[in-house]
C-alpha positions as CSV (number, residue, x, y, z in Angstrom):
1,M,-49.2,56.7,93.7
2,P,-50.7,56.8,97.2
3,N,-50.8,60.0,99.2
4,H,-48.7,59.3,102.3
5,Q,-49.3,61.1,105.5
6,I,-46.7,62.6,107.9
7,D,-46.7,62.0,111.6
8,P,-43.7,63.4,113.5
9,N,-45.0,62.1,116.8
10,N,-44.0,58.6,115.7
11,W,-40.7,59.4,114.1
12,I,-38.5,58.4,117.0
13,S,-40.3,55.1,117.7
14,Q,-40.6,54.1,114.0
15,Y,-37.5,55.5,112.3
16,S,-34.7,56.3,114.8
17,D,-33.1,52.9,114.8
18,Y,-33.2,52.6,111.1
19,L,-31.8,56.1,110.5
20,F,-29.1,55.6,113.1
21,N,-27.9,52.3,111.7
22,Y,-28.0,53.8,108.2
23,T,-25.9,56.8,109.4
24,V,-23.4,55.0,111.6
25,T,-22.3,52.8,108.7
26,R,-21.6,55.9,106.7
27,V,-19.9,58.1,109.3
28,S,-18.4,55.4,111.6
29,D,-18.9,57.5,114.7
30,R,-21.9,56.8,117.0
31,I,-22.0,60.4,118.4
32,I,-21.9,62.0,115.0
33,A,-24.5,59.5,113.8
34,Q,-26.8,60.5,116.7
35,D,-26.3,64.2,115.9
36,L,-27.1,63.7,112.2
37,V,-30.3,61.8,113.0
38,S,-31.4,64.5,115.4
39,E,-30.6,67.2,112.8
40,T,-32.7,65.1,110.3
41,F,-35.7,65.1,112.6
42,L,-35.3,68.8,113.3
43,A,-35.0,69.6,109.5
44,G,-38.1,67.3,108.9
45,L,-40.1,69.3,111.4
46,K,-39.0,72.6,109.9
47,S,-39.9,71.4,106.4
48,M,-43.1,69.5,107.0
49,A,-45.0,71.9,104.8
50,N,-42.8,70.7,101.9
51,F,-43.8,67.0,102.3
52,K,-45.9,66.2,99.3
53,G,-46.8,62.7,100.2
54,E,-45.4,61.3,97.0
55,A,-43.0,59.1,99.0
56,S,-43.3,57.3,102.3
57,E,-42.4,59.2,105.4
58,R,-39.3,57.1,106.0
59,T,-38.1,57.6,102.4
60,W,-38.5,61.4,102.9
61,L,-36.6,61.3,106.1
62,V,-33.8,59.2,104.6
63,S,-33.5,61.8,101.8
64,I,-33.1,64.5,104.4
65,L,-30.6,62.4,106.2
66,K,-28.5,61.8,103.1
67,R,-28.2,65.5,102.6
68,K,-27.1,65.9,106.3
69,I,-24.4,63.2,105.8
70,I,-23.2,64.9,102.6
71,D,-23.1,68.2,104.4
72,H,-21.1,66.6,107.2
73,Y,-18.5,65.3,104.8
74,R,-18.4,68.6,103.0
75,K,-17.7,70.4,106.3
76,I,-14.9,68.0,107.1
77,N,-13.3,68.2,103.7
78,S,-13.5,71.9,103.6
79,K,-11.2,72.0,106.6
80,K,-8.8,69.4,105.2
81,G,-5.7,70.4,103.3
82,K,-6.1,74.1,104.1
83,A,-2.7,75.7,104.2
84,E,-1.7,79.2,105.2
85,V,1.2,80.6,103.4
86,R,2.9,83.7,104.8
87,M,5.6,85.4,102.9
88,S,7.6,88.4,103.9
89,Y,10.0,90.2,101.5
90,S,12.6,92.8,102.1
91,N,12.9,95.7,99.8
92,D,16.6,95.5,100.3
93,S,18.1,94.1,97.1
94,D,20.7,92.1,99.1
95,A,18.2,90.5,101.4
96,E,16.4,87.4,100.4
97,G,12.7,87.0,101.1
98,D,11.6,84.7,104.0
99,W,9.0,82.1,103.1
100,L,7.0,80.3,105.8
101,E,4.4,77.7,105.1
102,E,2.2,76.3,107.8
103,R,-0.1,73.4,107.2
104,I,-2.6,71.5,109.3
105,A,-1.8,67.9,110.0
106,D,-2.6,65.5,107.1
107,P,-5.1,63.0,108.6
108,F,-3.9,60.4,106.1
109,D,-0.3,60.7,107.1
110,K,-0.2,57.7,109.5
111,T,2.6,57.0,111.8
112,A,3.8,53.6,112.8
113,E,1.9,54.0,116.1
114,D,-1.3,54.8,114.2
115,K,-0.9,51.7,112.0
116,L,-0.3,49.5,115.1
117,E,-3.3,51.0,116.8
118,N,-5.4,50.4,113.7
119,A,-4.2,46.8,113.5
120,E,-5.1,46.3,117.1
121,L,-8.5,47.8,116.6
122,G,-9.1,45.5,113.6
123,N,-8.1,42.5,115.7
124,A,-10.4,43.6,118.5
125,I,-13.3,44.0,116.0
126,Y,-12.8,40.5,114.6
127,D,-12.4,39.1,118.1
128,C,-15.8,40.6,118.9
129,L,-17.3,39.4,115.7
130,D,-16.2,35.8,116.6
131,K,-18.2,36.1,119.8
132,L,-21.5,36.9,118.0
133,P,-24.0,34.3,117.1
134,Q,-23.1,32.9,113.7
135,K,-26.1,34.4,111.8
136,Q,-25.5,37.9,113.3
137,A,-21.8,37.8,112.4
138,E,-22.6,36.6,108.9
139,V,-25.2,39.3,108.3
140,F,-23.0,42.0,109.8
141,K,-20.0,41.0,107.7
142,M,-22.1,40.9,104.5
143,K,-23.8,44.2,105.0
144,T,-21.1,46.3,106.7
145,I,-17.8,44.9,105.7
146,L,-18.5,43.4,102.3
147,G,-21.1,46.0,101.4
148,Y,-23.7,43.7,100.0
149,D,-27.1,45.3,99.4
150,T,-30.1,44.3,101.5
151,E,-31.9,42.4,98.7
152,T,-28.8,40.2,98.0
153,I,-28.4,39.3,101.7
154,C,-32.1,38.6,102.1
155,N,-32.1,36.3,99.0
156,E,-28.9,34.5,100.0
157,L,-29.9,33.9,103.6
158,G,-33.7,33.5,103.1
159,I,-34.7,36.3,105.5
160,T,-36.9,39.4,105.2
161,A,-35.6,43.0,105.1
162,S,-37.1,43.8,108.5
163,N,-35.4,40.6,109.9
164,L,-32.1,41.7,108.4
165,W,-32.3,45.1,110.1
166,V,-33.2,43.5,113.5
167,I,-30.2,41.2,113.1
168,I,-27.9,44.1,112.1
169,H,-29.1,46.2,115.1
170,R,-28.5,43.3,117.5
171,A,-25.1,42.7,116.0
172,R,-24.1,46.3,116.2
173,T,-25.3,46.6,119.8
174,A,-23.4,43.5,120.8
175,L,-20.3,44.6,119.0
176,A,-20.4,48.0,120.6
177,D,-20.7,46.4,124.1
178,C,-17.9,44.0,123.3
179,M,-15.6,46.8,122.0
180,E,-16.4,48.9,125.0
181,K,-15.3,46.1,127.3
182,N,-12.3,44.9,125.2
183,W,-10.9,48.0,123.4
184,F,-11.6,51.2,125.3
């Protein structure tokens, strides 16, 4: 296997778009995705001595990023569902103990207002998708909504993987602009 070299001076220009697109599809938040990519670059700089050259630089950075994404979800999930239970008892045999349970809000407990807002958001996304050029919309739906893998999309549409990522990037940028104008 070839011995790959590492060059952090080119990471942003070569890998930031790919890493950002990879991340934003997994965390669905542009700010968090940017933070995770930045953390990935920082972790890569800190662990450059561990780079053995057995994989490409991009593959190595993606593996760091995957761990950052997992850590992000672990952090979120460790905060979910925590409950504090406080109990006070009276030693008096006639008095009953008082029980008080406090919980954080369940993020999956959706109100009618939340459901309406989600439906409106879904409609806004599909309206923006309809405004994209046909190929961008098709590639975006296949990759992001339907979850097809890169190879399947490339074979079905007769495009290269790099062309796919350019189309995805353009679609996401256009969708973000459209959503900013029409939803926020």
